[in-house]
mmCIF file as gemmi writes it, N, C-alpha and C atoms, coordinates in Angstrom:
data_model
loop_
_atom_site.group_PDB
_atom_site.id
_atom_site.type_symbol
_atom_site.label_atom_id
_atom_site.label_alt_id
_atom_site.label_comp_id
_atom_site.label_asym_id
_atom_site.label_entity_id
_atom_site.label_seq_id
_atom_site.pdbx_PDB_ins_code
_atom_site.Cartn_x
_atom_site.Cartn_y
_atom_site.Cartn_z
_atom_site.occupancy
_atom_site.B_iso_or_equiv
_atom_site.pdbx_formal_charge
_atom_site.auth_seq_id
_atom_site.auth_asym_id
_atom_site.pdbx_PDB_model_num
ATOM 1 N N . UNK Axp A 1 ? -23.094 43.229 -3.106 1 0 ? 1 A 1
ATOM 2 C CA . UNK Axp A 1 ? -21.878 43.057 -3.869 1 0 ? 1 A 1
ATOM 3 C C . UNK Axp A 1 ? -21.825 44.068 -5.002 1 0 ? 1 A 1
ATOM 4 N N . UNK Axp A 2 ? -20.665 44.644 -5.213 1 0 ? 2 A 1
ATOM 5 C CA . UNK Axp A 2 ? -20.521 45.612 -6.283 1 0 ? 2 A 1
ATOM 6 C C . UNK Axp A 2 ? -20.233 44.9 -7.585 1 0 ? 2 A 1
ATOM 7 N N . UNK Axp A 3 ? -20.282 45.686 -8.656 1 0 ? 3 A 1
ATOM 8 C CA . UNK Axp A 3 ? -20.034 45.115 -9.979 1 0 ? 3 A 1
ATOM 9 C C . UNK Axp A 3 ? -18.624 44.56 -10.114 1 0 ? 3 A 1
ATOM 10 N N . UNK Axp A 4 ? -17.635 45.236 -9.576 1 0 ? 4 A 1
ATOM 11 C CA . UNK Axp A 4 ? -16.249 44.778 -9.691 1 0 ? 4 A 1
ATOM 12 C C . UNK Axp A 4 ? -16.037 43.489 -8.892 1 0 ? 4 A 1
ATOM 13 N N . UNK Axp A 5 ? -16.698 43.355 -7.726 1 0 ? 5 A 1
ATOM 14 C CA . UNK Axp A 5 ? -16.581 42.116 -6.951 1 0 ? 5 A 1
ATOM 15 C C . UNK Axp A 5 ? -17.249 40.967 -7.682 1 0 ? 5 A 1
ATOM 16 N N . UNK Axp A 6 ? -18.397 41.249 -8.349 1 0 ? 6 A 1
ATOM 17 C CA . UNK Axp A 6 ? -19.099 40.224 -9.112 1 0 ? 6 A 1
ATOM 18 C C . UNK Axp A 6 ? -18.256 39.764 -10.3 1 0 ? 6 A 1
ATOM 19 N N . UNK Axp A 7 ? -17.633 40.701 -11.006 1 0 ? 7 A 1
ATOM 20 C CA . UNK Axp A 7 ? -16.77 40.359 -12.137 1 0 ? 7 A 1
ATOM 21 C C . UNK Axp A 7 ? -15.557 39.576 -11.665 1 0 ? 7 A 1
ATOM 22 N N . UNK Axp A 8 ? -15.026 39.939 -10.526 1 0 ? 8 A 1
ATOM 23 C CA . UNK Axp A 8 ? -13.878 39.224 -9.967 1 0 ? 8 A 1
ATOM 24 C C . UNK Axp A 8 ? -14.257 37.794 -9.595 1 0 ? 8 A 1
ATOM 25 N N . UNK Axp A 9 ? -15.429 37.618 -8.997 1 0 ? 9 A 1
ATOM 26 C CA . UNK Axp A 9 ? -15.892 36.275 -8.632 1 0 ? 9 A 1
ATOM 27 C C . UNK Axp A 9 ? -16.093 35.423 -9.877 1 0 ? 9 A 1
ATOM 28 N N . UNK Axp A 10 ? -16.637 36.024 -10.937 1 0 ? 10 A 1
ATOM 29 C CA . UNK Axp A 10 ? -16.828 35.28 -12.193 1 0 ? 10 A 1
ATOM 30 C C . UNK Axp A 10 ? -15.489 34.877 -12.803 1 0 ? 10 A 1
ATOM 31 N N . UNK Axp A 11 ? -14.531 35.778 -12.759 1 0 ? 11 A 1
ATOM 32 C CA . UNK Axp A 11 ? -13.211 35.474 -13.311 1 0 ? 11 A 1
ATOM 33 C C . UNK Axp A 11 ? -12.547 34.343 -12.521 1 0 ? 11 A 1
ATOM 34 N N . UNK Axp A 12 ? -12.688 34.385 -11.21 1 0 ? 12 A 1
ATOM 35 C CA . UNK Axp A 12 ? -12.108 33.322 -10.38 1 0 ? 12 A 1
ATOM 36 C C . UNK Axp A 12 ? -12.797 31.989 -10.672 1 0 ? 12 A 1
ATOM 37 N N . UNK Axp A 13 ? -14.116 32.022 -10.821 1 0 ? 13 A 1
ATOM 38 C CA . UNK Axp A 13 ? -14.863 30.801 -11.117 1 0 ? 13 A 1
ATOM 39 C C . UNK Axp A 13 ? -14.442 30.214 -12.471 1 0 ? 13 A 1
ATOM 40 N N . UNK Axp A 14 ? -14.305 31.088 -13.49 1 0 ? 14 A 1
ATOM 41 C CA . UNK Axp A 14 ? -13.871 30.605 -14.818 1 0 ? 14 A 1
ATOM 42 C C . UNK Axp A 14 ? -12.484 29.985 -14.747 1 0 ? 14 A 1
ATOM 43 N N . UNK Axp A 15 ? -11.603 30.637 -14.02 1 0 ? 15 A 1
ATOM 44 C CA . UNK Axp A 15 ? -10.237 30.115 -13.896 1 0 ? 15 A 1
ATOM 45 C C . UNK Axp A 15 ? -10.232 28.766 -13.175 1 0 ? 15 A 1
ATOM 46 N N . UNK Axp A 16 ? -11.015 28.65 -12.118 1 0 ? 16 A 1
ATOM 47 C CA . UNK Axp A 16 ? -11.1 27.384 -11.386 1 0 ? 16 A 1
ATOM 48 C C . UNK Axp A 16 ? -11.678 26.278 -12.265 1 0 ? 16 A 1
ATOM 49 N N . UNK Axp A 17 ? -12.677 26.615 -13.078 1 0 ? 17 A 1
ATOM 50 C CA . UNK Axp A 17 ? -13.25 25.616 -13.991 1 0 ? 17 A 1
ATOM 51 C C . UNK Axp A 17 ? -12.228 25.167 -15.025 1 0 ? 17 A 1
ATOM 52 N N . UNK Axp A 18 ? -11.442 26.11 -15.561 1 0 ? 18 A 1
ATOM 53 C CA . UNK Axp A 18 ? -10.394 25.742 -16.53 1 0 ? 18 A 1
ATOM 54 C C . UNK Axp A 18 ? -9.34 24.853 -15.89 1 0 ? 18 A 1
ATOM 55 N N . UNK Axp A 19 ? -8.958 25.177 -14.661 1 0 ? 19 A 1
ATOM 56 C CA . UNK Axp A 19 ? -7.963 24.358 -13.963 1 0 ? 19 A 1
ATOM 57 C C . UNK Axp A 19 ? -8.491 22.954 -13.717 1 0 ? 19 A 1
ATOM 58 N N . UNK Axp A 20 ? -9.77 22.856 -13.328 1 0 ? 20 A 1
ATOM 59 C CA . UNK Axp A 20 ? -10.364 21.532 -13.093 1 0 ? 20 A 1
ATOM 60 C C . UNK Axp A 20 ? -10.441 20.737 -14.388 1 0 ? 20 A 1
ATOM 61 N N . UNK Axp A 21 ? -10.787 21.395 -15.473 1 0 ? 21 A 1
ATOM 62 C CA . UNK Axp A 21 ? -10.867 20.712 -16.765 1 0 ? 21 A 1
ATOM 63 C C . UNK Axp A 21 ? -9.485 20.227 -17.196 1 0 ? 21 A 1
ATOM 64 N N . UNK Axp A 22 ? -8.45 21.012 -16.962 1 0 ? 22 A 1
ATOM 65 C CA . UNK Axp A 22 ? -7.091 20.609 -17.304 1 0 ? 22 A 1
ATOM 66 C C . UNK Axp A 22 ? -6.666 19.392 -16.492 1 0 ? 22 A 1
ATOM 67 N N . UNK Axp A 23 ? -7.043 19.346 -15.224 1 0 ? 23 A 1
ATOM 68 C CA . UNK Axp A 23 ? -6.714 18.184 -14.392 1 0 ? 23 A 1
ATOM 69 C C . UNK Axp A 23 ? -7.438 16.938 -14.864 1 0 ? 23 A 1
ATOM 70 N N . UNK Axp A 24 ? -8.692 17.099 -15.286 1 0 ? 24 A 1
ATOM 71 C CA . UNK Axp A 24 ? -9.488 15.947 -15.708 1 0 ? 24 A 1
ATOM 72 C C . UNK Axp A 24 ? -9.091 15.429 -17.08 1 0 ? 24 A 1
ATOM 73 N N . UNK Axp A 25 ? -8.622 16.307 -17.951 1 0 ? 25 A 1
ATOM 74 C CA . UNK Axp A 25 ? -8.25 15.932 -19.313 1 0 ? 25 A 1
ATOM 75 C C . UNK Axp A 25 ? -6.816 16.36 -19.586 1 0 ? 25 A 1
ATOM 76 N N . UNK Axp A 26 ? -5.828 15.587 -19.105 1 0 ? 26 A 1
ATOM 77 C CA . UNK Axp A 26 ? -4.435 15.988 -19.343 1 0 ? 26 A 1
ATOM 78 C C . UNK Axp A 26 ? -4.093 15.913 -20.834 1 0 ? 26 A 1
ATOM 79 N N . UNK Axp A 27 ? -3.294 16.853 -21.265 1 0 ? 27 A 1
ATOM 80 C CA . UNK Axp A 27 ? -2.876 16.899 -22.668 1 0 ? 27 A 1
ATOM 81 C C . UNK Axp A 27 ? -1.607 16.087 -22.861 1 0 ? 27 A 1
ATOM 82 N N . UNK Axp A 28 ? -1.34 15.737 -24.094 1 0 ? 28 A 1
ATOM 83 C CA . UNK Axp A 28 ? -0.146 14.976 -24.439 1 0 ? 28 A 1
ATOM 84 C C . UNK Axp A 28 ? 1.087 15.857 -24.27 1 0 ? 28 A 1
ATOM 85 N N . UNK Axp A 29 ? 2.116 15.292 -23.685 1 0 ? 29 A 1
ATOM 86 C CA . UNK Axp A 29 ? 3.36 16.026 -23.485 1 0 ? 29 A 1
ATOM 87 C C . UNK Axp A 29 ? 4.466 15.383 -24.321 1 0 ? 29 A 1
ATOM 88 N N . UNK Axp A 30 ? 5.341 16.179 -24.923 1 0 ? 30 A 1
ATOM 89 C CA . UNK Axp A 30 ? 6.468 15.6 -25.663 1 0 ? 30 A 1
ATOM 90 C C . UNK Axp A 30 ? 7.369 14.756 -24.762 1 0 ? 30 A 1
ATOM 91 N N . UNK Axp A 31 ? 7.495 15.127 -23.508 1 0 ? 31 A 1
ATOM 92 C CA . UNK Axp A 31 ? 8.301 14.324 -22.588 1 0 ? 31 A 1
ATOM 93 C C . UNK Axp A 31 ? 7.677 12.955 -22.352 1 0 ? 31 A 1
ATOM 94 N N . UNK Axp A 32 ? 6.362 12.891 -22.41 1 0 ? 32 A 1
ATOM 95 C CA . UNK Axp A 32 ? 5.683 11.613 -22.283 1 0 ? 32 A 1
ATOM 96 C C . UNK Axp A 32 ? 6.077 10.695 -23.446 1 0 ? 32 A 1
ATOM 97 N N . UNK Axp A 33 ? 6.201 11.249 -24.632 1 0 ? 33 A 1
ATOM 98 C CA . UNK Axp A 33 ? 6.616 10.47 -25.789 1 0 ? 33 A 1
ATOM 99 C C . UNK Axp A 33 ? 8.03 9.923 -25.637 1 0 ? 33 A 1
ATOM 100 N N . UNK Axp A 34 ? 8.921 10.727 -25.08 1 0 ? 34 A 1
ATOM 101 C CA . UNK Axp A 34 ? 10.281 10.249 -24.838 1 0 ? 34 A 1
ATOM 102 C C . UNK Axp A 34 ? 10.29 9.123 -23.818 1 0 ? 34 A 1
ATOM 103 N N . UNK Axp A 35 ? 9.45 9.233 -22.818 1 0 ? 35 A 1
ATOM 104 C CA . UNK Axp A 35 ? 9.34 8.167 -21.828 1 0 ? 35 A 1
ATOM 105 C C . UNK Axp A 35 ? 8.846 6.871 -22.441 1 0 ? 35 A 1
ATOM 106 N N . UNK Axp A 36 ? 7.91 6.984 -23.362 1 0 ? 36 A 1
ATOM 107 C CA . UNK Axp A 36 ? 7.395 5.792 -24.058 1 0 ? 36 A 1
ATOM 108 C C . UNK Axp A 36 ? 8.51 5.13 -24.86 1 0 ? 36 A 1
ATOM 109 N N . UNK Axp A 37 ? 9.303 5.919 -25.56 1 0 ? 37 A 1
ATOM 110 C CA . UNK Axp A 37 ? 10.43 5.352 -26.312 1 0 ? 37 A 1
ATOM 111 C C . UNK Axp A 37 ? 11.383 4.615 -25.382 1 0 ? 37 A 1
ATOM 112 N N . UNK Axp A 38 ? 11.643 5.199 -24.222 1 0 ? 38 A 1
ATOM 113 C CA . UNK Axp A 38 ? 12.549 4.572 -23.27 1 0 ? 38 A 1
ATOM 114 C C . UNK Axp A 38 ? 12.016 3.252 -22.754 1 0 ? 38 A 1
ATOM 115 N N . UNK Axp A 39 ? 10.758 3.23 -22.371 1 0 ? 39 A 1
ATOM 116 C CA . UNK Axp A 39 ? 10.164 2.001 -21.836 1 0 ? 39 A 1
ATOM 117 C C . UNK Axp A 39 ? 10.131 0.916 -22.9 1 0 ? 39 A 1
ATOM 118 N N . UNK Axp A 40 ? 9.751 1.277 -24.101 1 0 ? 40 A 1
ATOM 119 C CA . UNK Axp A 40 ? 9.698 0.289 -25.183 1 0 ? 40 A 1
ATOM 120 C C . UNK Axp A 40 ? 11.099 -0.221 -25.496 1 0 ? 40 A 1
ATOM 121 N N . UNK Axp A 41 ? 12.061 0.67 -25.539 1 0 ? 41 A 1
ATOM 122 C CA . UNK Axp A 41 ? 13.432 0.245 -25.827 1 0 ? 41 A 1
ATOM 123 C C . UNK Axp A 41 ? 13.969 -0.718 -24.784 1 0 ? 41 A 1
ATOM 124 N N . UNK Axp A 42 ? 13.778 -0.378 -23.51 1 0 ? 42 A 1
ATOM 125 C CA . UNK Axp A 42 ? 14.271 -1.262 -22.453 1 0 ? 42 A 1
ATOM 126 C C . UNK Axp A 42 ? 13.51 -2.573 -22.412 1 0 ? 42 A 1
ATOM 127 N N . UNK Axp A 43 ? 12.213 -2.546 -22.698 1 0 ? 43 A 1
ATOM 128 C CA . UNK Axp A 43 ? 11.447 -3.787 -22.635 1 0 ? 43 A 1
ATOM 129 C C . UNK Axp A 43 ? 11.828 -4.745 -23.76 1 0 ? 43 A 1
ATOM 130 N N . UNK Axp A 44 ? 12.401 -4.24 -24.831 1 0 ? 44 A 1
ATOM 131 C CA . UNK Axp A 44 ? 12.894 -5.112 -25.902 1 0 ? 44 A 1
ATOM 132 C C . UNK Axp A 44 ? 14.366 -5.457 -25.677 1 0 ? 44 A 1
ATOM 133 N N . UNK Axp A 45 ? 15.148 -4.482 -25.248 1 0 ? 45 A 1
ATOM 134 C CA . UNK Axp A 45 ? 16.591 -4.693 -25.105 1 0 ? 45 A 1
ATOM 135 C C . UNK Axp A 45 ? 16.941 -5.671 -23.99 1 0 ? 45 A 1
ATOM 136 N N . UNK Axp A 46 ? 16.275 -5.568 -22.86 1 0 ? 46 A 1
ATOM 137 C CA . UNK Axp A 46 ? 16.638 -6.413 -21.716 1 0 ? 46 A 1
ATOM 138 C C . UNK Axp A 46 ? 16.453 -7.914 -21.996 1 0 ? 46 A 1
ATOM 139 N N . UNK Axp A 47 ? 15.304 -8.356 -22.502 1 0 ? 47 A 1
ATOM 140 C CA . UNK Axp A 47 ? 15.187 -9.795 -22.8 1 0 ? 47 A 1
ATOM 141 C C . UNK Axp A 47 ? 16.14 -10.253 -23.906 1 0 ? 47 A 1
ATOM 142 N N . UNK Axp A 48 ? 16.438 -9.362 -24.848 1 0 ? 48 A 1
ATOM 143 C CA . UNK Axp A 48 ? 17.351 -9.722 -25.929 1 0 ? 48 A 1
ATOM 144 C C . UNK Axp A 48 ? 18.761 -9.948 -25.398 1 0 ? 48 A 1
ATOM 145 N N . UNK Axp A 49 ? 19.235 -9.035 -24.579 1 0 ? 49 A 1
ATOM 146 C CA . UNK Axp A 49 ? 20.578 -9.16 -24.003 1 0 ? 49 A 1
ATOM 147 C C . UNK Axp A 49 ? 20.631 -10.352 -23.043 1 0 ? 49 A 1
ATOM 148 N N . UNK Axp A 50 ? 19.58 -10.523 -22.25 1 0 ? 50 A 1
ATOM 149 C CA . UNK Axp A 50 ? 19.533 -11.676 -21.343 1 0 ? 50 A 1
ATOM 150 C C . UNK Axp A 50 ? 19.564 -12.98 -22.131 1 0 ? 50 A 1
ATOM 151 N N . UNK Axp A 51 ? 18.862 -13.022 -23.252 1 0 ? 51 A 1
ATOM 152 C CA . UNK Axp A 51 ? 18.885 -14.209 -24.104 1 0 ? 51 A 1
ATOM 153 C C . UNK Axp A 51 ? 20.267 -14.469 -24.679 1 0 ? 51 A 1
ATOM 154 N N . UNK Axp A 52 ? 20.981 -13.414 -25.046 1 0 ? 52 A 1
ATOM 155 C CA . UNK Axp A 52 ? 22.329 -13.592 -25.583 1 0 ? 52 A 1
ATOM 156 C C . UNK Axp A 52 ? 23.26 -14.177 -24.523 1 0 ? 52 A 1
ATOM 157 N N . UNK Axp A 53 ? 23.22 -13.628 -23.313 1 0 ? 53 A 1
ATOM 158 C CA . UNK Axp A 53 ? 24.09 -14.144 -22.25 1 0 ? 53 A 1
ATOM 159 C C . UNK Axp A 53 ? 23.716 -15.566 -21.852 1 0 ? 53 A 1
ATOM 160 N N . UNK Axp A 54 ? 22.426 -15.834 -21.763 1 0 ? 54 A 1
ATOM 161 C CA . UNK Axp A 54 ? 21.989 -17.196 -21.445 1 0 ? 54 A 1
ATOM 162 C C . UNK Axp A 54 ? 22.393 -18.161 -22.548 1 0 ? 54 A 1
ATOM 163 N N . UNK Axp A 55 ? 22.305 -17.722 -23.788 1 0 ? 55 A 1
ATOM 164 C CA . UNK Axp A 55 ? 22.704 -18.561 -24.919 1 0 ? 55 A 1
ATOM 165 C C . UNK Axp A 55 ? 24.195 -18.86 -24.916 1 0 ? 55 A 1
ATOM 166 N N . UNK Axp A 56 ? 25.02 -17.875 -24.578 1 0 ? 56 A 1
ATOM 167 C CA . UNK Axp A 56 ? 26.464 -18.127 -24.512 1 0 ? 56 A 1
ATOM 168 C C . UNK Axp A 56 ? 26.787 -19.119 -23.4 1 0 ? 56 A 1
ATOM 169 N N . UNK Axp A 57 ? 26.093 -18.991 -22.278 1 0 ? 57 A 1
ATOM 170 C CA . UNK Axp A 57 ? 26.311 -19.938 -21.181 1 0 ? 57 A 1
ATOM 171 C C . UNK Axp A 57 ? 25.86 -21.343 -21.591 1 0 ? 57 A 1
ATOM 172 N N . UNK Axp A 58 ? 24.707 -21.439 -22.253 1 0 ? 58 A 1
ATOM 173 C CA . UNK Axp A 58 ? 24.221 -22.753 -22.694 1 0 ? 58 A 1
ATOM 174 C C . UNK Axp A 58 ? 25.134 -23.377 -23.741 1 0 ? 58 A 1
ATOM 175 N N . UNK Axp A 59 ? 25.77 -22.566 -24.583 1 0 ? 59 A 1
ATOM 176 C CA . UNK Axp A 59 ? 26.713 -23.107 -25.562 1 0 ? 59 A 1
ATOM 177 C C . UNK Axp A 59 ? 27.879 -23.809 -24.878 1 0 ? 59 A 1
ATOM 178 N N . UNK Axp A 60 ? 28.312 -23.283 -23.737 1 0 ? 60 A 1
ATOM 179 C CA . UNK Axp A 60 ? 29.403 -23.918 -22.992 1 0 ? 60 A 1
ATOM 180 C C . UNK Axp A 60 ? 28.922 -25.138 -22.218 1 0 ? 60 A 1
ATOM 181 N N . UNK Axp A 61 ? 27.724 -25.046 -21.635 1 0 ? 61 A 1
ATOM 182 C CA . UNK Axp A 61 ? 27.225 -26.11 -20.763 1 0 ? 61 A 1
ATOM 183 C C . UNK Axp A 61 ? 26.599 -27.256 -21.562 1 0 ? 61 A 1
ATOM 184 N N . UNK Axp A 62 ? 25.762 -26.922 -22.536 1 0 ? 62 A 1
ATOM 185 C CA . UNK Axp A 62 ? 25.03 -27.943 -23.295 1 0 ? 62 A 1
ATOM 186 C C . UNK Axp A 62 ? 25.112 -27.633 -24.783 1 0 ? 62 A 1
ATOM 187 N N . UNK Axp A 63 ? 26.245 -27.894 -25.414 1 0 ? 63 A 1
ATOM 188 C CA . UNK Axp A 63 ? 26.374 -27.578 -26.842 1 0 ? 63 A 1
ATOM 189 C C . UNK Axp A 63 ? 25.393 -28.389 -27.7 1 0 ? 63 A 1
ATOM 190 N N . UNK Axp A 64 ? 24.868 -27.745 -28.707 1 0 ? 64 A 1
ATOM 191 C CA . UNK Axp A 64 ? 23.928 -28.375 -29.639 1 0 ? 64 A 1
ATOM 192 C C . UNK Axp A 64 ? 24.38 -28.096 -31.07 1 0 ? 64 A 1
ATOM 193 N N . UNK Axp A 65 ? 23.648 -28.666 -32.021 1 0 ? 65 A 1
ATOM 194 C CA . UNK Axp A 65 ? 23.985 -28.436 -33.425 1 0 ? 65 A 1
ATOM 195 C C . UNK Axp A 65 ? 23.557 -27.03 -33.877 1 0 ? 65 A 1
ATOM 196 N N . UNK Axp A 66 ? 22.667 -26.391 -33.137 1 0 ? 66 A 1
ATOM 197 C CA . UNK Axp A 66 ? 22.247 -25.023 -33.453 1 0 ? 66 A 1
ATOM 198 C C . UNK Axp A 66 ? 22.895 -24.058 -32.455 1 0 ? 66 A 1
ATOM 199 N N . UNK Axp A 67 ? 22.796 -22.8 -32.747 1 0 ? 67 A 1
ATOM 200 C CA . UNK Axp A 67 ? 23.41 -21.778 -31.9 1 0 ? 67 A 1
ATOM 201 C C . UNK Axp A 67 ? 22.411 -21.296 -30.842 1 0 ? 67 A 1
ATOM 202 N N . UNK Axp A 68 ? 22.733 -21.572 -29.579 1 0 ? 68 A 1
ATOM 203 C CA . UNK Axp A 68 ? 21.879 -21.112 -28.483 1 0 ? 68 A 1
ATOM 204 C C . UNK Axp A 68 ? 21.745 -19.589 -28.459 1 0 ? 68 A 1
ATOM 205 N N . UNK Axp A 69 ? 22.834 -18.844 -28.598 1 0 ? 69 A 1
ATOM 206 C CA . UNK Axp A 69 ? 22.676 -17.375 -28.523 1 0 ? 69 A 1
ATOM 207 C C . UNK Axp A 69 ? 21.724 -16.808 -29.574 1 0 ? 69 A 1
ATOM 208 N N . UNK Axp A 70 ? 21.841 -17.299 -30.8 1 0 ? 70 A 1
ATOM 209 C CA . UNK Axp A 70 ? 20.959 -16.778 -31.853 1 0 ? 70 A 1
ATOM 210 C C . UNK Axp A 70 ? 19.509 -17.123 -31.55 1 0 ? 70 A 1
ATOM 211 N N . UNK Axp A 71 ? 19.258 -18.346 -31.127 1 0 ? 71 A 1
ATOM 212 C CA . UNK Axp A 71 ? 17.889 -18.758 -30.815 1 0 ? 71 A 1
ATOM 213 C C . UNK Axp A 71 ? 17.318 -17.937 -29.661 1 0 ? 71 A 1
ATOM 214 N N . UNK Axp A 72 ? 18.128 -17.73 -28.623 1 0 ? 72 A 1
ATOM 215 C CA . UNK Axp A 72 ? 17.606 -17 -27.473 1 0 ? 72 A 1
ATOM 216 C C . UNK Axp A 72 ? 17.556 -15.49 -27.696 1 0 ? 72 A 1
ATOM 217 N N . UNK Axp A 73 ? 18.401 -14.969 -28.575 1 0 ? 73 A 1
ATOM 218 C CA . UNK Axp A 73 ? 18.275 -13.556 -28.961 1 0 ? 73 A 1
ATOM 219 C C . UNK Axp A 73 ? 16.945 -13.345 -29.674 1 0 ? 73 A 1
ATOM 220 N N . UNK Axp A 74 ? 16.629 -14.221 -30.613 1 0 ? 74 A 1
ATOM 221 C CA . UNK Axp A 74 ? 15.343 -14.111 -31.311 1 0 ? 74 A 1
ATOM 222 C C . UNK Axp A 74 ? 14.177 -14.268 -30.342 1 0 ? 74 A 1
ATOM 223 N N . UNK Axp A 75 ? 14.316 -15.211 -29.406 1 0 ? 75 A 1
ATOM 224 C CA . UNK Axp A 75 ? 13.279 -15.373 -28.394 1 0 ? 75 A 1
ATOM 225 C C . UNK Axp A 75 ? 13.138 -14.124 -27.525 1 0 ? 75 A 1
ATOM 226 N N . UNK Axp A 76 ? 14.256 -13.506 -27.175 1 0 ? 76 A 1
ATOM 227 C CA . UNK Axp A 76 ? 14.221 -12.281 -26.382 1 0 ? 76 A 1
ATOM 228 C C . UNK Axp A 76 ? 13.56 -11.135 -27.118 1 0 ? 76 A 1
ATOM 229 N N . UNK Axp A 77 ? 13.809 -11.045 -28.409 1 0 ? 77 A 1
ATOM 230 C CA . UNK Axp A 77 ? 13.164 -9.998 -29.208 1 0 ? 77 A 1
ATOM 231 C C . UNK Axp A 77 ? 11.651 -10.212 -29.232 1 0 ? 77 A 1
ATOM 232 N N . UNK Axp A 78 ? 11.245 -11.461 -29.401 1 0 ? 78 A 1
ATOM 233 C CA . UNK Axp A 78 ? 9.806 -11.756 -29.436 1 0 ? 78 A 1
ATOM 234 C C . UNK Axp A 78 ? 9.16 -11.447 -28.084 1 0 ? 78 A 1
ATOM 235 N N . UNK Axp A 79 ? 9.782 -11.896 -27.007 1 0 ? 79 A 1
ATOM 236 C CA . UNK Axp A 79 ? 9.241 -11.627 -25.667 1 0 ? 79 A 1
ATOM 237 C C . UNK Axp A 79 ? 9.204 -10.118 -25.406 1 0 ? 79 A 1
ATOM 238 N N . UNK Axp A 80 ? 10.27 -9.429 -25.742 1 0 ? 80 A 1
ATOM 239 C CA . UNK Axp A 80 ? 10.31 -7.979 -25.546 1 0 ? 80 A 1
ATOM 240 C C . UNK Axp A 80 ? 9.258 -7.255 -26.368 1 0 ? 80 A 1
ATOM 241 N N . UNK Axp A 81 ? 9.039 -7.703 -27.592 1 0 ? 81 A 1
ATOM 242 C CA . UNK Axp A 81 ? 8.007 -7.078 -28.428 1 0 ? 81 A 1
ATOM 243 C C . UNK Axp A 81 ? 6.617 -7.305 -27.84 1 0 ? 81 A 1
ATOM 244 N N . UNK Axp A 82 ? 6.391 -8.489 -27.293 1 0 ? 82 A 1
ATOM 245 C CA . UNK Axp A 82 ? 5.09 -8.754 -26.664 1 0 ? 82 A 1
ATOM 246 C C . UNK Axp A 82 ? 4.89 -7.884 -25.422 1 0 ? 82 A 1
ATOM 247 N N . UNK Axp A 83 ? 5.946 -7.722 -24.622 1 0 ? 83 A 1
ATOM 248 C CA . UNK Axp A 83 ? 5.854 -6.871 -23.429 1 0 ? 83 A 1
ATOM 249 C C . UNK Axp A 83 ? 5.607 -5.421 -23.847 1 0 ? 83 A 1
ATOM 250 N N . UNK Axp A 84 ? 6.335 -4.958 -24.858 1 0 ? 84 A 1
ATOM 251 C CA . UNK Axp A 84 ? 6.158 -3.581 -25.331 1 0 ? 84 A 1
ATOM 252 C C . UNK Axp A 84 ? 4.747 -3.378 -25.889 1 0 ? 84 A 1
ATOM 253 N N . UNK Axp A 85 ? 4.268 -4.352 -26.635 1 0 ? 85 A 1
ATOM 254 C CA . UNK Axp A 85 ? 2.925 -4.256 -27.214 1 0 ? 85 A 1
ATOM 255 C C . UNK Axp A 85 ? 1.875 -4.165 -26.113 1 0 ? 85 A 1
ATOM 256 N N . UNK Axp A 86 ? 2.003 -5.008 -25.089 1 0 ? 86 A 1
ATOM 257 C CA . UNK Axp A 86 ? 1.014 -4.972 -24.007 1 0 ? 86 A 1
ATOM 258 C C . UNK Axp A 86 ? 1.105 -3.66 -23.233 1 0 ? 86 A 1
ATOM 259 N N . UNK Axp A 87 ? 2.311 -3.126 -23.058 1 0 ? 87 A 1
ATOM 260 C CA . UNK Axp A 87 ? 2.455 -1.858 -22.361 1 0 ? 87 A 1
ATOM 261 C C . UNK Axp A 87 ? 1.808 -0.723 -23.155 1 0 ? 87 A 1
ATOM 262 N N . UNK Axp A 88 ? 2.023 -0.707 -24.462 1 0 ? 88 A 1
ATOM 263 C CA . UNK Axp A 88 ? 1.417 0.318 -25.312 1 0 ? 88 A 1
ATOM 264 C C . UNK Axp A 88 ? -0.098 0.186 -25.288 1 0 ? 88 A 1
ATOM 265 N N . UNK Axp A 89 ? -0.584 -1.046 -25.328 1 0 ? 89 A 1
ATOM 266 C CA . UNK Axp A 89 ? -2.034 -1.272 -25.312 1 0 ? 89 A 1
ATOM 267 C C . UNK Axp A 89 ? -2.647 -0.773 -24.007 1 0 ? 89 A 1
ATOM 268 N N . UNK Axp A 90 ? -1.967 -0.965 -22.892 1 0 ? 90 A 1
ATOM 269 C CA . UNK Axp A 90 ? -2.477 -0.489 -21.594 1 0 ? 90 A 1
ATOM 270 C C . UNK Axp A 90 ? -2.479 1.032 -21.527 1 0 ? 90 A 1
ATOM 271 N N . UNK Axp A 91 ? -1.431 1.671 -22.024 1 0 ? 91 A 1
ATOM 272 C CA . UNK Axp A 91 ? -1.345 3.126 -21.929 1 0 ? 91 A 1
ATOM 273 C C . UNK Axp A 91 ? -2.225 3.82 -22.961 1 0 ? 91 A 1
ATOM 274 N N . UNK Axp A 92 ? -2.571 3.151 -24.026 1 0 ? 92 A 1
ATOM 275 C CA . UNK Axp A 92 ? -3.414 3.766 -25.054 1 0 ? 92 A 1
ATOM 276 C C . UNK Axp A 92 ? -4.813 4.047 -24.519 1 0 ? 92 A 1
ATOM 277 N N . UNK Axp A 93 ? -5.319 3.222 -23.612 1 0 ? 93 A 1
ATOM 278 C CA . UNK Axp A 93 ? -6.676 3.394 -23.087 1 0 ? 93 A 1
ATOM 279 C C . UNK Axp A 93 ? -6.799 4.591 -22.163 1 0 ? 93 A 1
ATOM 280 N N . UNK Axp A 94 ? -5.684 5.067 -21.618 1 0 ? 94 A 1
ATOM 281 C CA . UNK Axp A 94 ? -5.75 6.166 -20.64 1 0 ? 94 A 1
ATOM 282 C C . UNK Axp A 94 ? -5.91 7.49 -21.265 1 0 ? 94 A 1
C-alpha cells in the first residue's frame, strides 16, 4: 500500500467513526423542541376541552348547585398536566 492509499484509508476510518458516534449520540434539535411544545400543548388542551364539553352536557342532564363545566375544566387541566409531566419524564431519560 502506498502512502496516499494509507492516508485515504485513515481518513475514511475517521469519517466512519464520526458518523457512528453521531448515530449513537444524537444532538438536540430545535425542531425537537417545537415537537415537545406541541405534544405538551395537546396533552393539556384535549382533556380540558373534553371536560368543558362533558360539563356542558352534564349541566343539561344532571344540574347541580356547582358548575359542571368549571369543575371538569379544572379536572382536565390537572389530568393534562399529569400526562404532560409523565411524557416529559419519559423523554428526559433518552
